[in-house]
N, C-alpha and C positions, 0 to 999 in steps of 0.2 A: 384528451391525450392519455396514452397508456402510462401508468406510473412505472418508473424505473426503465422506461424505454431506452433512454440514453445509456444507462449502464449495460443493458442487454446488448445494445449495438456495440459498445466497447468490448464486451466479453466475446463477441463473435469474431473479433480480430485475433484472438488467442489460437495458435495452431493446436489442432487435436492430435495427440501422439498415437492414437489408436488407428488400427486399420478400419476401413469403412465397412468391411464385411462383418456382420453380426452385431453392429451397434444398435442398441435399443434406446439409448438416451443421448440426445444431442448435448454437446459440451456446454454451449452458452446457457441454455435454460437450466441445466443441472448446476452450473456455477451460481447462477442468479438465485436459484431456489435455496442453495446452501447459504448464500449471503443473507437472504431473508430469514432463514431459520436461525442463524446466529443473532441477527437483530432481534428476533423474537425470544432469545434466551437459550438457544441450543448450545450445548457445550461439548457435544460428542457426535460421532458419526451416527450412532443409534438415534439420538434426538433429532438429527437432521433428517434421517429417514422417517421418523415419526411425524415430523412437521410436514414433509412432502406427502405422506400417506393421508394425513388428516385433511390437508388443504388441496389435494391433488386436482379435484374437479375445478375448483376456483382458479388455481394456477393455470391449468390447461386453458380455461375459458379466457383468461386475461391475456396470457402470453402465447397462446396457440402452440403449446408444447406437445400435446398428444401423448403424455405419459399414461400407459395403461395401468400401471401400478407403481408404487414407490420402489426405487432401486434397492437391491440388497446392500447391506452395510459395507461389504467389501468393494462394491462398485465405485462409490465416490472416494473411498480411501485409496484404492489402487490408482485411480485416475488422477487424483490430486497430487499424489507423490510423483507421478510421471510427468507432470507439467513443468515447464521451464519457469522458475520464479521471476526471471527478468521480463518474460512476456506478460505475466500476470501484473507485475508492477507497472509496465508500460501501458497496459489497458486501463488500469485504475488512474494513472496519471493523466491519460488523455481525457478520461471522463471528468476528473477533477478540474482540469483546465477548461473544459467546456462549461461546467457549472460555474467556475470562477468568472469567466467572461460574461456569463449571463447575469450574474448578481453583483458584479463589481461596482462599488460605490465610488464617488468622486473623492479625490485626495490620495495621499500616499498610503499604500497598503502596508500593513504590519504583519510580518510572518514570524511566528514563534517556533523556535527549534527546541525540541525536548526529547531526551533519551529515555527509553523505557525497556524493561525486561518483559518479554512475552510470557504471560502466565501459562503454565503447563508445558513449556517448551523444553524443560530439562528431561533427559532420557536416562533412566537408571540403568537399563541393560548395557548401553554403550558408554555410560559415564560421560555423556555429552553435556556440556555446560548449557545453561539456559540462553536462548537467543536474545540479543539486544538490538534494538532498532532506534533510529533517530527519525522523528516525525517533523514535518513542516506544516504548521497549522495556521491558516488564515483566519484570524479572529473575527473580523467583520463579516466574513462569509460563513463562519462556523463550518469550515471545510478543511480537511486534511489534504494537502496538495500532493504529498509524496512521502515515501519511507526510504531510509538508507540503512543498510546493515552496519552495525558497529563492530568492526573486525578487531579482534584482540583487545577489546575494551577501549580503543582509541576513539573517543567521541569527537575530539577536535578534528581529526582526519575525516571522520564521517561527515561532520558539518561542512567542511570545505568542499568535499565531493558533492554533497547534496545541493549546496548553493550553486556550484558550478553547473550541475546537471539541470537544475531548475531554469537557469538562464534568464532570471528575472532582473529587470533594471528599474531603478527608481523606487525600490521598496526598502523598508526598514526591517532588518532581521534582529530578533531578540533571542537571548540564550541565557543559561544560568551562569554562575560565577566561574565555572570551569573554563569558560571561553574568554574571560576578561584578562587576557595576557597581551602585553604591549608588543608591537612590532613582530607579530608572528604571522608567517605565511607558510603554507605547506607545499613543498615541492617534492614529489615522489614520496619518500618516507622520512625526509629530513625537514624539520622546521627551521626556517632561516629568516633573517631580518629582511623586510621588504625593501626594494631598491629605493634609495633616497630618504628613507625614514631616519630621522635623527635620534639620538639617545633620549629616551623618555617621551618620544612622540609616537602616537599610534600610526600604524600603517594605513594606507588608503582603504576605504571600505570596499568590501567585495561587491 
C-alpha cells in the first residue's frame, strides 16, 4: 500500500482555485509534499522547496506526481493563501475520520480538547494577533480529529462549536479548567443555563 495514499485522496477533494491553463504542479501532490516537508522539520516555504527538490525523484516514483523540478518559492505561497481554509479543514477531518474508524478500539473513546497559539502566526506589518485554534485529540488513536478557530479568545464558544461539528456520540470530552463551569450552554453568543438544570447541577453532557 502506498504510504499517505489516504491523505492524498482526501487532499484531491480540495478545489483548486487556479485556472487549468499553465498549471505545472497539481494541487494535491503539492499539498502532500508540503505536509511531508513540515513533518520532516521544514519551517518555511524555502525549506519546503528544498525538501521537494532533494526528494523529488522519490516523491514522483511513490506518488506519480511527475514534478520536473521543485516549484519556485512563490508558487506554494501564492497557492496556499488562495485556498479556502474550510475546504482544507474538511479534507483533513475526512482523513482523520477514516483513520479513526480503522484504528478504533473497543470501549468509550476519550477526546481531549486543547487550545493552542499557532507559532509564527503573528504578523508584524499588519499588527495581526497570533492565531489561536482548539484541537480535538483522540488519545487512544494518537490522532487529531479536527481544529476550530478560537475567535476573539473565546475558547468556550470554540469548544461548543467543535463538539457540535464533530457530531460524535458516546464519547468523553476532556478539557482544561476554563471549561469547568456549571450549567453553561452556548446559544449564539450568549451563554445560558441549560433547560431543566437546577441550581448547582451540571447541564446534560454534549
